[in-house]
VODO-61084 format. One record per residue (C-alpha): x, y, z; residue in one letter. Coordinates in steps of 0.05 Angstrom, whole numbers, m for minus. Each point is the difference from the previous one (the first is absolute). Example, Ala and Ser with C-alpha at 12.3 -4.5 7.8 and 13.67 -1.06 7.14 Angstrom:
BEGIN
X = 246, Y = m90, Z = 156, residuo = A
X = 27, Y = 69, Z = m13, residuo = S
This chain:
BEGIN
X = 2427, Y = 3212, Z = 3499, residuo = M
X = m43, Y = m64, Z = 1, residuo = T
X = 41, Y = m64, Z = m19, residuo = R
X = m21, Y = m38, Z = m59, residuo = P
X = m46, Y = m56, Z = 14, residuo = K
X = 35, Y = m72, Z = m2, residuo = R
X = m19, Y = m40, Z = m61, residuo = N
X = 10, Y = m72, Z = m4, residuo = D
X = m1, Y = 6, Z = m79, residuo = E
X = 56, Y = 51, Z = m5, residuo = V
X = 47, Y = m52, Z = 2, residuo = I
X = m7, Y = m78, Z = 5, residuo = N
X = 71, Y = m30, Z = m7, residuo = V
X = 13, Y = m59, Z = 41, residuo = T
X = 64, Y = m25, Z = 21, residuo = K
X = 3, Y = m56, Z = m51, residuo = Q
X = m14, Y = 49, Z = m56, residuo = E
X = 54, Y = 47, Z = 26, residuo = L
X = 51, Y = m56, Z = m4, residuo = L
X = m28, Y = m19, Z = m69, residuo = R
X = 17, Y = 69, Z = m26, residuo = V
X = 67, Y = 10, Z = 37, residuo = L
X = 25, Y = m68, Z = m20, residuo = G
X = m7, Y = m68, Z = 44, residuo = E
X = 51, Y = m40, Z = m33, residuo = D
X = 53, Y = m16, Z = 50, residuo = D
X = 47, Y = m21, Z = m58, residuo = A
X = m11, Y = 65, Z = m36, residuo = L
X = 13, Y = 34, Z = 67, residuo = K
X = 66, Y = m39, Z = 14, residuo = K
X = 22, Y = 16, Z = m70, residuo = L
X = m12, Y = 76, Z = 7, residuo = M
X = 37, Y = m4, Z = 68, residuo = Q
X = 56, Y = m29, Z = m28, residuo = T
X = 5, Y = 44, Z = m58, residuo = L
X = m3, Y = 64, Z = 40, residuo = L
X = 50, Y = m29, Z = 48, residuo = Q
X = 47, Y = m5, Z = m54, residuo = E
X = m15, Y = 70, Z = m24, residuo = V
X = 19, Y = 26, Z = 69, residuo = L
X = 64, Y = m37, Z = m3, residuo = E
X = 16, Y = 22, Z = m69, residuo = A
X = m15, Y = 72, Z = 19, residuo = E
X = 49, Y = m8, Z = 59, residuo = M
X = 55, Y = m28, Z = m44, residuo = D
X = m10, Y = 64, Z = m48, residuo = E
X = 6, Y = 48, Z = 54, residuo = A
X = 61, Y = m34, Z = 31, residuo = L
X = 31, Y = m16, Z = m71, residuo = Q
X = 12, Y = m68, Z = 27, residuo = A
X = m32, Y = m64, Z = 7, residuo = G
X = m8, Y = m38, Z = 72, residuo = K
X = 76, Y = m21, Z = 19, residuo = G
X = 26, Y = 30, Z = m66, residuo = E
X = 68, Y = 32, Z = 10, residuo = R
X = 4, Y = 60, Z = m52, residuo = T
X = 43, Y = 64, Z = m2, residuo = V
X = m64, Y = 41, Z = m17, residuo = G
X = m41, Y = m24, Z = 62, residuo = R
X = m36, Y = 58, Z = 31, residuo = L
X = m20, Y = m34, Z = 69, residuo = G
X = m15, Y = m62, Z = 36, residuo = Y
X = m63, Y = m40, Z = 17, residuo = R
X = m24, Y = m3, Z = 72, residuo = S
X = m57, Y = m50, Z = 3, residuo = G
X = m72, Y = 11, Z = m14, residuo = H
X = m63, Y = 24, Z = 32, residuo = Y
X = m74, Y = m24, Z = m7, residuo = P
X = m51, Y = 35, Z = m41, residuo = R
X = m71, Y = m18, Z = m20, residuo = T
X = m19, Y = 22, Z = m68, residuo = L
X = m78, Y = m5, Z = m14, residuo = V
X = m14, Y = m21, Z = m71, residuo = T
X = m58, Y = m23, Z = m42, residuo = R
X = 27, Y = m70, Z = 9, residuo = V
X = m2, Y = 10, Z = 79, residuo = G
X = 49, Y = 18, Z = 51, residuo = K
X = 71, Y = m15, Z = m20, residuo = L
X = 54, Y = m5, Z = 62, residuo = E
X = 65, Y = 27, Z = m31, residuo = L
X = 69, Y = 7, Z = 27, residuo = R
X = 27, Y = 70, Z = m19, residuo = V
X = 78, Y = m2, Z = m3, residuo = P
X = 38, Y = 59, Z = 38, residuo = Q
X = 67, Y = 30, Z = m9, residuo = D
X = 48, Y = 23, Z = 56, residuo = R
X = m5, Y = 73, Z = m21, residuo = Q
X = m79, Y = m5, Z = 0, residuo = G
X = m2, Y = 31, Z = m67, residuo = R
X = m37, Y = m55, Z = m41, residuo = F
X = m70, Y = 20, Z = m13, residuo = S
X = m45, Y = m45, Z = m46, residuo = S
X = m55, Y = 30, Z = m46, residuo = E
X = m37, Y = m65, Z = m3, residuo = L
X = m48, Y = 14, Z = 57, residuo = F
X = m25, Y = 68, Z = m20, residuo = A
X = m6, Y = m21, Z = m70, residuo = R
X = m42, Y = m67, Z = 14, residuo = Y
X = m36, Y = 29, Z = 61, residuo = Q
X = m27, Y = 63, Z = m29, residuo = R
X = m62, Y = m27, Z = m28, residuo = S
X = m10, Y = m46, Z = 53, residuo = E
X = m2, Y = 56, Z = 51, residuo = K
X = m50, Y = 38, Z = m41, residuo = A
X = m45, Y = m61, Z = m1, residuo = L
X = 4, Y = m8, Z = 75, residuo = V
X = m11, Y = 75, Z = 12, residuo = A
X = m63, Y = 0, Z = m42, residuo = A
X = m26, Y = m59, Z = 40, residuo = L
X = 16, Y = 29, Z = 62, residuo = M
X = m31, Y = 69, Z = m15, residuo = E
X = m64, Y = m39, Z = m10, residuo = M
X = 1, Y = m32, Z = 65, residuo = Y
X = 18, Y = 66, Z = 37, residuo = V
X = m50, Y = 38, Z = m36, residuo = Q
X = m51, Y = m52, Z = 21, residuo = G
X = m20, Y = m13, Z = m71, residuo = V
X = 22, Y = m75, Z = m4, residuo = S
X = m13, Y = m64, Z = 35, residuo = T
X = 33, Y = m37, Z = 53, residuo = R
X = 35, Y = m44, Z = m53, residuo = R
X = 40, Y = 63, Z = m21, residuo = V
X = 34, Y = 4, Z = 67, residuo = K
X = 16, Y = m75, Z = m7, residuo = A
X = 30, Y = 10, Z = m69, residuo = I
X = 45, Y = 59, Z = 18, residuo = T
X = 25, Y = m32, Z = 61, residuo = E
X = 18, Y = m60, Z = m45, residuo = E
X = 33, Y = 45, Z = m47, residuo = L
X = 42, Y = 46, Z = 48, residuo = C
X = 2, Y = m47, Z = 58, residuo = G
X = m27, Y = 45, Z = 57, residuo = H
X = m57, Y = 45, Z = 22, residuo = E
X = m1, Y = 71, Z = m29, residuo = F
X = m27, Y = 70, Z = 19, residuo = S
X = m25, Y = 58, Z = m39, residuo = A
X = 70, Y = 38, Z = 12, residuo = S
X = 33, Y = m61, Z = m25, residuo = A
X = m42, Y = 5, Z = m66, residuo = V
X = 14, Y = 72, Z = m8, residuo = S
X = 73, Y = m3, Z = 11, residuo = E
X = 5, Y = m59, Z = m56, residuo = I
X = m40, Y = 40, Z = m49, residuo = N
X = 38, Y = 70, Z = 14, residuo = K
X = 64, Y = m42, Z = m22, residuo = K
X = m30, Y = m36, Z = m60, residuo = L
X = m37, Y = 61, Z = m27, residuo = D
X = 67, Y = 39, Z = 4, residuo = A
X = 41, Y = m55, Z = m39, residuo = E
X = m57, Y = m10, Z = m49, residuo = L
X = m13, Y = 77, Z = m14, residuo = T
X = 72, Y = 7, Z = m12, residuo = R
X = 4, Y = m55, Z = m58, residuo = F
X = m67, Y = 26, Z = m28, residuo = M
X = 23, Y = 70, Z = m8, residuo = T
X = 71, Y = m12, Z = m19, residuo = R
X = 30, Y = 39, Z = m60, residuo = R
X = m6, Y = m36, Z = m66, residuo = L
X = 65, Y = 19, Z = m28, residuo = E
X = 8, Y = m58, Z = m55, residuo = E
X = m45, Y = 1, Z = m63, residuo = E
X = m55, Y = m60, Z = m5, residuo = Y
X = m17, Y = m9, Z = m72, residuo = P
X = m52, Y = m52, Z = 19, residuo = Y
X = m58, Y = 17, Z = 49, residuo = V
X = m56, Y = m52, Z = 20, residuo = I
X = m58, Y = 31, Z = 38, residuo = L
X = m56, Y = m43, Z = 33, residuo = D
X = m46, Y = 9, Z = 61, residuo = A
X = m36, Y = m49, Z = 45, residuo = R
X = m52, Y = 7, Z = 55, residuo = Y
X = 3, Y = m7, Z = 79, residuo = E
X = m53, Y = 5, Z = 53, residuo = R
X = 10, Y = 56, Z = 53, residuo = V
X = m40, Y = 16, Z = 60, residuo = R
X = m26, Y = 74, Z = 6, residuo = E
X = m46, Y = 22, Z = 56, residuo = D
X = m18, Y = m69, Z = 10, residuo = G
X = m18, Y = m15, Z = m68, residuo = V
X = 40, Y = m41, Z = m53, residuo = G
X = 18, Y = 37, Z = m65, residuo = H
X = 43, Y = m22, Z = m60, residuo = S
X = 65, Y = 39, Z = m14, residuo = R
X = 42, Y = 1, Z = m63, residuo = A
X = 69, Y = m23, Z = 6, residuo = V
X = 41, Y = 36, Z = m57, residuo = L
X = 63, Y = m35, Z = m19, residuo = I
X = 55, Y = 19, Z = m49, residuo = T
X = 61, Y = m38, Z = m22, residuo = L
X = 56, Y = 21, Z = m39, residuo = G
X = 58, Y = m37, Z = m40, residuo = I
X = 61, Y = 42, Z = m1, residuo = G
X = 62, Y = m5, Z = m46, residuo = W
X = 28, Y = m45, Z = 46, residuo = D
X = m50, Y = m51, Z = m27, residuo = G
X = m30, Y = m12, Z = 68, residuo = R
X = m69, Y = 9, Z = 29, residuo = R
X = m17, Y = 53, Z = 50, residuo = H
X = m57, Y = 23, Z = 46, residuo = V
X = m11, Y = 69, Z = m12, residuo = L
X = m60, Y = 17, Z = 36, residuo = A
X = m58, Y = m30, Z = 42, residuo = V
X = m52, Y = 47, Z = 19, residuo = E
X = m76, Y = m1, Z = 28, residuo = L
X = m55, Y = 36, Z = m35, residuo = A
X = m74, Y = 0, Z = 12, residuo = N
X = m14, Y = m30, Z = m66, residuo = R
X = 34, Y = m3, Z = m72, residuo = E
X = m14, Y = 63, Z = m36, residuo = S
X = 30, Y = 44, Z = m48, residuo = A
X = 19, Y = 48, Z = 58, residuo = T
X = 29, Y = m54, Z = 48, residuo = S
X = 42, Y = m29, Z = m54, residuo = W
X = 21, Y = 68, Z = m26, residuo = K
X = 24, Y = 22, Z = 69, residuo = D
X = 33, Y = m66, Z = 7, residuo = H
X = 38, Y = 9, Z = m63, residuo = L
X = 18, Y = 75, Z = 15, residuo = L
X = 29, Y = m20, Z = 65, residuo = G
X = 46, Y = m46, Z = m33, residuo = L
X = 22, Y = 59, Z = m52, residuo = K
X = 12, Y = 42, Z = 59, residuo = T
X = 45, Y = m54, Z = 28, residuo = R
X = 41, Y = m1, Z = m64, residuo = G
X = m33, Y = m54, Z = m45, residuo = L
X = 25, Y = 10, Z = m65, residuo = H
X = 19, Y = m36, Z = m66, residuo = G
X = m66, Y = m37, Z = m4, residuo = V
X = m9, Y = m22, Z = m70, residuo = S
X = m52, Y = m60, Z = 10, residuo = F
X = m55, Y = m12, Z = 50, residuo = V
X = m42, Y = m61, Z = 11, residuo = V
X = m69, Y = 2, Z = 34, residuo = S
X = m67, Y = m25, Z = m4, residuo = D
X = m58, Y = 39, Z = m38, residuo = D
X = m28, Y = 37, Z = 60, residuo = H
X = m23, Y = 71, Z = m31, residuo = P
X = 27, Y = 41, Z = 61, residuo = G
X = 69, Y = m36, Z = m7, residuo = L
X = 4, Y = 12, Z = m76, residuo = K
X = m14, Y = 73, Z = 8, residuo = R
X = 46, Y = 9, Z = 50, residuo = A
X = 58, Y = m34, Z = m38, residuo = I
X = m20, Y = 44, Z = m61, residuo = R
X = 5, Y = 65, Z = 41, residuo = E
X = 61, Y = m16, Z = 43, residuo = V
X = 45, Y = m43, Z = m43, residuo = L
X = m17, Y = 19, Z = m73, residuo = P
X = 63, Y = m19, Z = m25, residuo = E
X = m7, Y = m72, Z = 17, residuo = A
X = m33, Y = m56, Z = m45, residuo = S
X = m58, Y = m32, Z = 36, residuo = W
X = m12, Y = m78, Z = m1, residuo = Q
X = m70, Y = m26, Z = 19, residuo = R
X = 12, Y = m64, Z = 36, residuo = C
X = m22, Y = m57, Z = m42, residuo = Y
X = m21, Y = m46, Z = 56, residuo = V
X = m52, Y = 50, Z = 24, residuo = H
X = m18, Y = 16, Z = m72, residuo = F
X = m17, Y = m74, Z = m10, residuo = L
X = m41, Y = 2, Z = 66, residuo = R
X = m37, Y = 62, Z = m23, residuo = N
X = m19, Y = m38, Z = m65, residuo = A
X = m38, Y = m48, Z = 40, residuo = L
X = m53, Y = 60, Z = 8, residuo = D
X = m15, Y = m7, Z = m73, residuo = H
X = m5, Y = m75, Z = m6, residuo = L
X = m47, Y = m51, Z = 27, residuo = P
X = 40, Y = m41, Z = 51, residuo = R
X = m16, Y = m71, Z = m31, residuo = K
X = 34, Y = 24, Z = m65, residuo = H
X = 62, Y = 31, Z = 32, residuo = A
X = 48, Y = m54, Z = 0, residuo = D
X = 19, Y = m14, Z = m72, residuo = D
X = m15, Y = 72, Z = m22, residuo = C
X = 46, Y = 34, Z = 52, residuo = L
X = 56, Y = m53, Z = m3, residuo = L
X = 8, Y = 16, Z = m72, residuo = E
X = 2, Y = 75, Z = 16, residuo = L
X = 49, Y = m13, Z = 52, residuo = R
X = 47, Y = m33, Z = m53, residuo = W
X = 11, Y = 71, Z = m25, residuo = V
X = 44, Y = 21, Z = 54, residuo = Y
X = 46, Y = m61, Z = m10, residuo = D
X = 25, Y = 28, Z = m68, residuo = L
X = 65, Y = 36, Z = 1, residuo = H
X = m15, Y = 45, Z = m65, residuo = E
X = m54, Y = 52, Z = 2, residuo = L
X = m15, Y = m9, Z = m74, residuo = A
X = m11, Y = m74, Z = 14, residuo = E
X = m45, Y = 14, Z = 63, residuo = A
X = m43, Y = 45, Z = m45, residuo = R
X = m7, Y = m56, Z = m53, residuo = R
X = m23, Y = m48, Z = 55, residuo = H
X = m47, Y = 49, Z = 23, residuo = L
X = m30, Y = 10, Z = m69, residuo = A
X = m10, Y = m74, Z = m1, residuo = Q
X = m32, Y = 1, Z = 68, residuo = W
X = m52, Y = 54, Z = m18, residuo = L
X = m18, Y = m34, Z = m61, residuo = Q
X = m13, Y = m65, Z = 30, residuo = R
X = m40, Y = 26, Z = 58, residuo = W
X = m36, Y = 62, Z = m30, residuo = Q
X = m61, Y = m40, Z = m19, residuo = G
X = m13, Y = m29, Z = 69, residuo = T
X = 28, Y = 52, Z = 45, residuo = H
X = m4, Y = 68, Z = m36, residuo = R
X = m5, Y = 40, Z = 68, residuo = K
X = 67, Y = m31, Z = 25, residuo = L
X = 33, Y = 8, Z = m67, residuo = C
X = m21, Y = 72, Z = m4, residuo = D
X = 24, Y = 16, Z = 69, residuo = W
X = 64, Y = m35, Z = m14, residuo = V
X = 19, Y = 32, Z = m62, residuo = E
X = m15, Y = 71, Z = 29, residuo = A
X = 47, Y = m15, Z = 62, residuo = N
X = 49, Y = m53, Z = m12, residuo = I
X = 53, Y = 49, Z = m29, residuo = E
X = 12, Y = 28, Z = 74, residuo = E
X = 27, Y = m73, Z = 19, residuo = T
X = 51, Y = 2, Z = m55, residuo = F
X = 45, Y = 57, Z = 24, residuo = A
X = 52, Y = m54, Z = 26, residuo = F
X = 21, Y = m14, Z = m70, residuo = H
X = 38, Y = 63, Z = m1, residuo = R
X = 46, Y = m29, Z = 50, residuo = L
X = 57, Y = m52, Z = m7, residuo = P
X = m30, Y = m72, Z = m10, residuo = R
X = 32, Y = m27, Z = 63, residuo = A
X = m40, Y = 53, Z = 36, residuo = H
X = m68, Y = m14, Z = m27, residuo = H
X = m19, Y = m56, Z = 51, residuo = K
X = 16, Y = 45, Z = 59, residuo = H
X = m33, Y = 61, Z = m25, residuo = L
X = m62, Y = m19, Z = m36, residuo = K
X = m40, Y = m9, Z = 65, residuo = S
X = 3, Y = 25, Z = 76, residuo = T
X = 18, Y = m70, Z = 21, residuo = N
X = 63, Y = 30, Z = 25, residuo = L
X = m39, Y = 32, Z = 57, residuo = I
X = m42, Y = m65, Z = 13, residuo = E
X = 52, Y = m32, Z = 47, residuo = R
X = m5, Y = 63, Z = 43, residuo = L
X = m75, Y = m6, Z = 2, residuo = N
X = m3, Y = m68, Z = 16, residuo = Q
X = 50, Y = 7, Z = 60, residuo = E
X = m40, Y = 60, Z = 24, residuo = I
X = m66, Y = m39, Z = m5, residuo = K
X = 27, Y = m59, Z = 36, residuo = R
X = 19, Y = 45, Z = 60, residuo = R
X = m60, Y = 47, Z = 2, residuo = T
X = m46, Y = m64, Z = 4, residuo = L
X = 23, Y = m5, Z = 71, residuo = L
X = m24, Y = 67, Z = 16, residuo = V
X = m62, Y = m1, Z = m43, residuo = R
X = m17, Y = 70, Z = 16, residuo = I
X = 48, Y = 51, Z = 29, residuo = F
X = m10, Y = 42, Z = 59, residuo = P
X = 20, Y = 66, Z = m39, residuo = D
X = 35, Y = 25, Z = m62, residuo = E
X = 65, Y = 10, Z = 33, residuo = A
X = 7, Y = m79, Z = 20, residuo = S
X = m23, Y = m25, Z = m74, residuo = C
X = 48, Y = 46, Z = m33, residuo = L
X = 57, Y = m20, Z = 52, residuo = R
X = m7, Y = m75, Z = m18, residuo = L
X = m4, Y = 11, Z = m71, residuo = V
X = 59, Y = 43, Z = m6, residuo = R
X = 39, Y = m49, Z = 44, residuo = A
X = m14, Y = m59, Z = m44, residuo = L
X = 20, Y = 45, Z = m60, residuo = A
X = 66, Y = 22, Z = 26, residuo = V
X = 18, Y = m74, Z = 17, residuo = E
X = m15, Y = m18, Z = m68, residuo = I
X = 38, Y = 58, Z = m27, residuo = H
X = 60, Y = m21, Z = 38, residuo = E
X = m4, Y = m71, Z = m27, residuo = E
X = m3, Y = 26, Z = m74, residuo = W
X = 56, Y = 48, Z = 4, residuo = V
X = 44, Y = m61, Z = 29, residuo = D
X = m18, Y = m43, Z = m54, residuo = E
X = 29, Y = m5, Z = m70, residuo = N
X = m24, Y = 54, Z = m45, residuo = R
X = m72, Y = m14, Z = m28, residuo = Y
X = 10, Y = 27, Z = m72, residuo = L
X = 60, Y = 12, Z = m45, residuo = D
X = m7, Y = 77, Z = m9, residuo = M
X = 57, Y = 1, Z = m48, residuo = E
X = m50, Y = m30, Z = m48, residuo = L
X = m43, Y = 62, Z = 7, residuo = L
X = 59, Y = 45, Z = m14, residuo = Q
X = 16, Y = m39, Z = m64, residuo = S
X = m75, Y = m2, Z = m21, residuo = H
X = m3, Y = 79, Z = 7, residuo = R
X = 61, Y = 9, Z = m38, residuo = K
X = m23, Y = m45, Z = m55, residuo = A
X = m67, Y = 35, Z = m5, residuo = A
X = 34, Y = 69, Z = 0, residuo = T
X = 45, Y = m21, Z = m61, residuo = Q
X = m64, Y = m29, Z = m40, residuo = T
X = m34, Y = 67, Z = 9, residuo = Q
X = 64, Y = 38, Z = m22, residuo = A
X = 1, Y = m44, Z = m61, residuo = A
């Protein structure tokens, strides 16, 4: 098999750019190191049911010094001191959690070097990140462990209900037979009755199509996805069709941010500011009747000068009003796909280093690792929404219909 030709344009990341992306602020690095050291000490306190030097009846063991451990993070290498107990039972989850996506990034870059599709800079970058040289067998071993862990998460059984589901896709460049191609990354988030955000699925597809989205949603149903009553997405035709076919019981909310962007196609750019700013105000109103009154006034004002835009808005805007069926406190969170934007921004920030992935597996590995990392942060945080409001809202709606 012929090795792919080296190409200096595949990746052109200098060490200075690497440091900028990963973080070069020493103050931030020291703060991160201090905070994580405190996390390790707190984990040991919890494991022993006692603080350092504390005498308690319920103590489960005793400390036995520390050992050094390097943690590679996006702000650089952190030198930590991991506490030990005399029985050797203490084990911290910190390293597995925070290094998963870093390992995926390093593995993607190493693969590029091993396969001969990168520049010499990739070798320097990966050695800067992992601290030593690497081999094809080392890359394979890292990937094998990561893939197994990520596959378990992305195929887990979905036992709980997810009333709210948010769907979106982004594109990444992947090399295939020496040629770069765009691949769609399909992402599904859910909000359960616990009020927390969850990453439900991350998959690659050749493109966004009705078939790829339908397969994606059917895979979620096979894993147990149920109880979905509200879905948020953009207006992609294939995605809309898949939602109708696989989740017919759910109300669909067209992302109002994407809707306003689409409106630009029907309006000369030089006239966009005032006209669309006024239309944007419709989504700040809490009552649907009030929003419709504002819309009628907007249509009357702009019909004469922007008839094409007004006709399009009048025909399509109702798709963006579905969020009014939800409790008022949930409106701002579910009238757009903004919830998924943080994940997309983090993916973009990391994949910028790679530019073009050596294969689909390395692309999916890094994106999934980032998704799992953010999922764990979300689950550890306070609840995102008060879902008791949805319960009360449904109960009130049922009573109104009965009356």
